[in-house]
C-alpha positions as CSV (number, residue, x, y, z in Angstrom):
1,M,30.1,-5.6,6.5
2,H,28.5,-2.9,8.4
3,P,25.7,-4.0,10.8
4,L,23.2,-1.5,9.4
5,Y,23.8,-2.8,5.9
6,L,23.4,-6.4,7.1
7,A,20.2,-5.5,8.9
8,A,18.7,-4.0,5.7
9,V,19.8,-7.0,3.5
10,T,18.4,-9.4,6.1
11,A,15.1,-7.6,6.3
12,D,14.8,-7.4,2.5
13,E,15.5,-11.1,2.3
14,A,12.8,-11.8,4.9
15,W,10.3,-9.8,3.0
16,H,11.2,-11.4,-0.3
17,V,10.8,-14.9,1.1
18,E,7.3,-14.2,2.1
19,L,6.6,-12.5,-1.3
20,A,7.9,-15.7,-3.0
21,R,5.7,-17.8,-0.7
22,Q,2.7,-15.8,-1.6
23,Y,3.3,-15.1,-5.3
24,G,5.9,-17.5,-6.5
25,K,7.8,-16.2,-9.7
26,A,5.7,-13.0,-9.6
27,A,7.4,-12.0,-6.3
28,G,9.8,-9.6,-7.9
29,D,7.0,-7.7,-9.5
30,A,4.7,-7.9,-6.4
31,R,7.2,-6.0,-4.2
32,Y,6.5,-2.9,-6.4
33,D,2.8,-2.9,-6.4
34,A,0.0,-3.3,-3.9
35,R,0.6,-7.0,-3.5
36,G,3.9,-6.2,-1.7
37,T,1.8,-5.1,1.4
38,A,-1.4,-7.1,0.8
39,T,-1.3,-9.1,4.0
40,P,-0.6,-8.1,7.6
41,E,2.7,-10.2,7.5
42,L,3.8,-8.6,4.2
43,Q,3.0,-5.2,5.8
44,R,5.1,-6.0,8.8
45,L,8.0,-7.3,6.8
46,H,7.9,-4.3,4.4
47,K,7.9,-1.9,7.3
48,A,10.9,-3.7,8.9
49,F,12.7,-3.5,5.6
50,R,11.9,0.2,5.2
51,V,13.1,1.0,8.7
52,A,16.4,-1.0,8.3
53,N,17.0,0.4,4.8
54,D,16.3,4.0,5.8
55,A,18.8,3.6,8.7
56,W,21.4,2.3,6.4
57,L,20.8,5.1,3.8
58,A,20.9,7.8,6.6
59,F,24.2,6.4,7.8
60,M,25.6,6.5,4.2
61,R,24.4,10.1,3.7
62,A,26.0,11.2,7.0
63,T,29.3,9.4,6.1
64,R,29.5,11.1,2.7
65,A,28.6,14.5,4.1
66,A,31.4,14.2,6.7
């Protein structure tokens, strides 16, 4: 697998683990509302996910445009 993809998946998993720790079974819903960034740690993990995911998506757009 591509390293940018792995970075995005790893960052998403880290964010989800913290969401699950905070919200249990509601973690899946929490990621899409204000709870997803309700603490400094969730904010940090969300930002790391966004940066990694944006890099992966930019790579994919560039690959498709070539």
